[in-house]
N, CA, C and O atoms as a GROMACS GRO file, in nm:
protein
  264
    1MET      N    1  -0.664   5.894   2.352
    1MET     CA    2  -0.786   5.853   2.417
    1MET      C    3  -0.824   5.714   2.368
    1MET      O    4  -0.774   5.668   2.265
    2ASN      N    5  -0.911   5.650   2.440
    2ASN     CA    6  -0.953   5.515   2.400
    2ASN      C    7  -1.076   5.522   2.310
    2ASN      O    8  -1.131   5.630   2.286
    3LEU      N    9  -1.118   5.407   2.262
    3LEU     CA   10  -1.228   5.399   2.166
    3LEU      C   11  -1.358   5.453   2.224
    3LEU      O   12  -1.430   5.526   2.156
    4GLN      N   13  -1.389   5.420   2.349
    4GLN     CA   14  -1.514   5.467   2.409
    4GLN      C   15  -1.515   5.619   2.421
    4GLN      O   16  -1.617   5.683   2.394
    5GLU      N   17  -1.403   5.677   2.460
    5GLU     CA   18  -1.393   5.823   2.470
    5GLU      C   19  -1.408   5.887   2.332
    5GLU      O   20  -1.474   5.990   2.318
    6ALA      N   21  -1.346   5.827   2.232
    6ALA     CA   22  -1.357   5.878   2.095
    6ALA      C   23  -1.501   5.870   2.046
    6ALA      O   24  -1.550   5.963   1.981
    7LYS      N   25  -1.568   5.761   2.076
    7LYS     CA   26  -1.708   5.744   2.036
    7LYS      C   27  -1.795   5.852   2.098
    7LYS      O   28  -1.880   5.910   2.030
    8GLU      N   29  -1.775   5.879   2.226
    8GLU     CA   30  -1.854   5.981   2.294
    8GLU      C   31  -1.833   6.119   2.233
    8GLU      O   32  -1.929   6.194   2.215
    9LYS      N   33  -1.710   6.153   2.201
    9LYS     CA   34  -1.682   6.282   2.136
    9LYS      C   35  -1.745   6.286   1.997
    9LYS      O   36  -1.807   6.386   1.959
   10ALA      N   37  -1.729   6.178   1.921
   10ALA     CA   38  -1.782   6.173   1.785
   10ALA      C   39  -1.934   6.186   1.786
   10ALA      O   40  -1.991   6.245   1.694
   11GLN      N   41  -2.000   6.131   1.888
   11GLN     CA   42  -2.146   6.143   1.898
   11GLN      C   43  -2.189   6.286   1.927
   11GLN      O   44  -2.304   6.323   1.903
   12LYS      N   45  -2.098   6.367   1.979
   12LYS     CA   46  -2.126   6.510   2.004
   12LYS      C   47  -2.092   6.595   1.883
   12LYS      O   48  -2.105   6.718   1.887
   13GLY      N   49  -2.047   6.531   1.774
   13GLY     CA   50  -2.013   6.603   1.653
   13GLY      C   51  -1.869   6.650   1.647
   13GLY      O   52  -1.830   6.724   1.557
   14ILE      N   53  -1.788   6.607   1.744
   14ILE     CA   54  -1.646   6.642   1.744
   14ILE      C   55  -1.572   6.544   1.653
   14ILE      O   56  -1.588   6.422   1.667
   15LYS      N   57  -1.494   6.596   1.562
   15LYS     CA   58  -1.418   6.511   1.470
   15LYS      C   59  -1.306   6.443   1.547
   15LYS      O   60  -1.230   6.508   1.618
   16VAL      N   61  -1.296   6.310   1.531
   16VAL     CA   62  -1.188   6.234   1.594
   16VAL      C   63  -1.111   6.158   1.487
   16VAL      O   64  -1.163   6.125   1.381
   17THR      N   65  -0.986   6.131   1.519
   17THR     CA   66  -0.898   6.060   1.426
   17THR      C   67  -0.821   5.954   1.502
   17THR      O   68  -0.814   5.957   1.625
   18HIS      N   69  -0.766   5.861   1.431
   18HIS     CA   70  -0.689   5.752   1.491
   18HIS      C   71  -0.544   5.760   1.442
   18HIS      O   72  -0.517   5.814   1.335
   19GLU      N   73  -0.454   5.708   1.522
   19GLU     CA   74  -0.312   5.714   1.486
   19GLU      C   75  -0.281   5.647   1.352
   19GLU      O   76  -0.178   5.678   1.291
   20TYR      N   77  -0.366   5.557   1.305
   20TYR     CA   78  -0.345   5.491   1.177
   20TYR      C   79  -0.414   5.563   1.060
   20TYR      O   80  -0.395   5.525   0.945
   21PHE      N   81  -0.493   5.668   1.090
   21PHE     CA   82  -0.557   5.747   0.984
   21PHE      C   83  -0.452   5.841   0.924
   21PHE      O   84  -0.351   5.872   0.988
   22THR      N   85  -0.477   5.885   0.803
   22THR     CA   86  -0.390   5.988   0.743
   22THR      C   87  -0.422   6.122   0.808
   22THR      O   88  -0.515   6.133   0.887
   23ASP      N   89  -0.345   6.224   0.774
   23ASP     CA   90  -0.365   6.358   0.830
   23ASP      C   91  -0.499   6.419   0.791
   23ASP      O   92  -0.545   6.514   0.856
   24LYS      N   93  -0.562   6.367   0.688
   24LYS     CA   94  -0.688   6.423   0.640
   24LYS      C   95  -0.810   6.339   0.679
   24LYS      O   96  -0.923   6.376   0.647
   25GLU      N   97  -0.790   6.227   0.745
   25GLU     CA   98  -0.901   6.137   0.778
   25GLU      C   99  -0.953   6.160   0.920
   25GLU      O  100  -0.876   6.179   1.014
   26TYR      N  101  -1.085   6.157   0.931
   26TYR     CA  102  -1.150   6.170   1.060
   26TYR      C  103  -1.288   6.106   1.053
   26TYR      O  104  -1.331   6.062   0.946
   27MET      N  105  -1.354   6.101   1.166
   27MET     CA  106  -1.490   6.050   1.171
   27MET      C  107  -1.570   6.126   1.275
   27MET      O  108  -1.515   6.181   1.371
   28ILE      N  109  -1.702   6.129   1.254
   28ILE     CA  110  -1.798   6.173   1.354
   28ILE      C  111  -1.903   6.063   1.361
   28ILE      O  112  -1.893   5.964   1.289
   29MET      N  113  -2.002   6.080   1.445
   29MET     CA  114  -2.109   5.980   1.452
   29MET      C  115  -2.245   6.046   1.444
   29MET      O  116  -2.265   6.158   1.493
   30ARG      N  117  -2.336   5.976   1.382
   30ARG     CA  118  -2.478   6.013   1.380
   30ARG      C  119  -2.554   5.889   1.425
   30ARG      O  120  -2.562   5.790   1.353
   31GLY      N  121  -2.608   5.897   1.546
   31GLY     CA  122  -2.670   5.778   1.605
   31GLY      C  123  -2.563   5.675   1.631
   31GLY      O  124  -2.464   5.703   1.698
   32ASN      N  125  -2.582   5.555   1.580
   32ASN     CA  126  -2.482   5.450   1.597
   32ASN      C  127  -2.404   5.426   1.468
   32ASN      O  128  -2.342   5.321   1.450
   33GLN      N  129  -2.407   5.524   1.378
   33GLN     CA  130  -2.332   5.514   1.253
   33GLN      C  131  -2.212   5.607   1.256
   33GLN      O  132  -2.222   5.723   1.297
   34ILE      N  133  -2.100   5.554   1.212
   34ILE     CA  134  -1.981   5.635   1.190
   34ILE      C  135  -1.996   5.702   1.054
   34ILE      O  136  -2.041   5.640   0.958
   35VAL      N  137  -1.960   5.828   1.048
   35VAL     CA  138  -1.957   5.900   0.921
   35VAL      C  139  -1.814   5.950   0.902
   35VAL      O  140  -1.766   6.033   0.979
   36PHE      N  141  -1.749   5.899   0.800
   36PHE     CA  142  -1.612   5.939   0.771
   36PHE      C  143  -1.608   6.068   0.691
   36PHE      O  144  -1.711   6.112   0.640
   37GLU      N  145  -1.492   6.128   0.681
   37GLU     CA  146  -1.476   6.258   0.616
   37GLU      C  147  -1.522   6.258   0.471
   37GLU      O  148  -1.558   6.363   0.418
   38ASP      N  149  -1.520   6.145   0.406
   38ASP     CA  150  -1.563   6.137   0.266
   38ASP      C  151  -1.710   6.103   0.249
   38ASP      O  152  -1.758   6.084   0.138
   39GLY      N  153  -1.783   6.095   0.363
   39GLY     CA  154  -1.926   6.068   0.358
   39GLY      C  155  -1.964   5.922   0.373
   39GLY      O  156  -2.083   5.890   0.385
   40VAL      N  157  -1.867   5.832   0.372
   40VAL     CA  158  -1.895   5.690   0.388
   40VAL      C  159  -1.951   5.666   0.529
   40VAL      O  160  -1.900   5.721   0.627
   41LYS      N  161  -2.056   5.583   0.537
   41LYS     CA  162  -2.119   5.552   0.665
   41LYS      C  163  -2.114   5.403   0.691
   41LYS      O  164  -2.128   5.322   0.599
   42ILE      N  165  -2.094   5.366   0.818
   42ILE     CA  166  -2.095   5.227   0.859
   42ILE      C  167  -2.136   5.221   1.005
   42ILE      O  168  -2.106   5.313   1.082
   43PHE      N  169  -2.203   5.115   1.045
   43PHE     CA  170  -2.242   5.101   1.185
   43PHE      C  171  -2.119   5.080   1.272
   43PHE      O  172  -2.029   5.004   1.236
   44PHE      N  173  -2.117   5.146   1.385
   44PHE     CA  174  -2.003   5.144   1.477
   44PHE      C  175  -1.961   5.001   1.511
   44PHE      O  176  -1.844   4.966   1.496
   45ASP      N  177  -2.055   4.919   1.557
   45ASP     CA  178  -2.021   4.783   1.600
   45ASP      C  179  -1.966   4.698   1.485
   45ASP      O  180  -1.878   4.615   1.505
   46GLU      N  181  -2.019   4.720   1.367
   46GLU     CA  182  -1.974   4.646   1.249
   46GLU      C  183  -1.830   4.683   1.214
   46GLU      O  184  -1.750   4.595   1.179
   47TRP      N  185  -1.796   4.811   1.222
   47TRP     CA  186  -1.663   4.857   1.183
   47TRP      C  187  -1.556   4.824   1.287
   47TRP      O  188  -1.441   4.798   1.251
   48THR      N  189  -1.592   4.824   1.414
   48THR     CA  190  -1.492   4.804   1.520
   48THR      C  191  -1.477   4.659   1.564
   48THR      O  192  -1.378   4.626   1.630
   49LYS      N  193  -1.571   4.572   1.530
   49LYS     CA  194  -1.568   4.433   1.576
   49LYS      C  195  -1.438   4.363   1.535
   49LYS      O  196  -1.402   4.358   1.417
   50GLY      N  197  -1.368   4.309   1.636
   50GLY     CA  198  -1.248   4.231   1.611
   50GLY      C  199  -1.124   4.313   1.580
   50GLY      O  200  -1.020   4.256   1.545
   51LYS      N  201  -1.133   4.444   1.590
   51LYS     CA  202  -1.018   4.530   1.557
   51LYS      C  203  -0.956   4.583   1.687
   51LYS      O  204  -0.984   4.696   1.728
   52GLU      N  205  -0.875   4.503   1.749
   52GLU     CA  206  -0.814   4.538   1.877
   52GLU      C  207  -0.730   4.666   1.867
   52GLU      O  208  -0.718   4.740   1.965
   53TYR      N  209  -0.673   4.692   1.750
   53TYR     CA  210  -0.589   4.811   1.734
   53TYR      C  211  -0.668   4.941   1.744
   53TYR      O  212  -0.608   5.048   1.757
   54LEU      N  213  -0.800   4.934   1.740
   54LEU     CA  214  -0.882   5.053   1.752
   54LEU      C  215  -0.913   5.089   1.898
   54LEU      O  216  -0.972   5.194   1.923
   55LEU      N  217  -0.876   5.004   1.991
   55LEU     CA  218  -0.910   5.029   2.131
   55LEU      C  219  -0.837   5.150   2.189
   55LEU      O  220  -0.888   5.213   2.282
   56GLU      N  221  -0.723   5.184   2.138
   56GLU     CA  222  -0.644   5.299   2.184
   56GLU      C  223  -0.594   5.376   2.062
   56GLU      O  224  -0.606   5.328   1.949
   57GLY      N  225  -0.538   5.493   2.085
   57GLY     CA  226  -0.474   5.568   1.977
   57GLY      C  227  -0.559   5.676   1.914
   57GLY      O  228  -0.529   5.720   1.803
   58TRP      N  229  -0.665   5.720   1.980
   58TRP     CA  230  -0.756   5.821   1.928
   58TRP      C  231  -0.720   5.960   1.976
   58TRP      O  232  -0.661   5.976   2.083
   59SER      N  233  -0.754   6.061   1.898
   59SER     CA  234  -0.737   6.200   1.938
   59SER      C  235  -0.838   6.286   1.861
   59SER      O  236  -0.898   6.241   1.764
   60GLU      N  237  -0.854   6.410   1.907
   60GLU     CA  238  -0.939   6.503   1.832
   60GLU      C  239  -0.866   6.540   1.704
   60GLU      O  240  -0.745   6.558   1.702
   61PHE      N  241  -0.943   6.552   1.598
   61PHE     CA  242  -0.888   6.587   1.466
   61PHE      C  243  -0.850   6.733   1.463
   61PHE      O  244  -0.927   6.820   1.504
   62ILE      N  245  -0.731   6.761   1.414
   62ILE     CA  246  -0.684   6.897   1.394
   62ILE      C  247  -0.646   6.911   1.248
   62ILE      O  248  -0.555   6.842   1.200
   63LYS      N  249  -0.714   6.999   1.177
   63LYS     CA  250  -0.686   7.019   1.035
   63LYS      C  251  -0.547   7.080   1.020
   63LYS      O  252  -0.514   7.179   1.085
   64LYS      N  253  -0.468   7.020   0.933
   64LYS     CA  254  -0.334   7.070   0.907
   64LYS      C  255  -0.330   7.132   0.769
   64LYS      O  256  -0.381   7.076   0.672
   65ASN      N  257  -0.270   7.246   0.761
   65ASN     CA  258  -0.255   7.315   0.632
   65ASN      C  259  -0.129   7.260   0.564
   65ASN      O  260  -0.016   7.292   0.602
   66ILE      N  261  -0.152   7.177   0.465
   66ILE     CA  262  -0.040   7.113   0.396
   66ILE      C  263  -0.029   7.167   0.255
   66ILE      O  264   0.059   7.127   0.179
   0.00000   0.00000   0.00000
């Protein structure tokens, strides 16, 4: 999915991940802030600005038992 689709899912509380994230990394959103799996928060526009590689490559997070 693309970045906009991922943002919309994350705003609904659905965990999303990117192809460059590790198997344990994901994000959700609260308002216009991204909240990562470790609790780190950053504003969406600040984190995505100038990062063309984030425009594609998103999917829903699936926890893997490793």
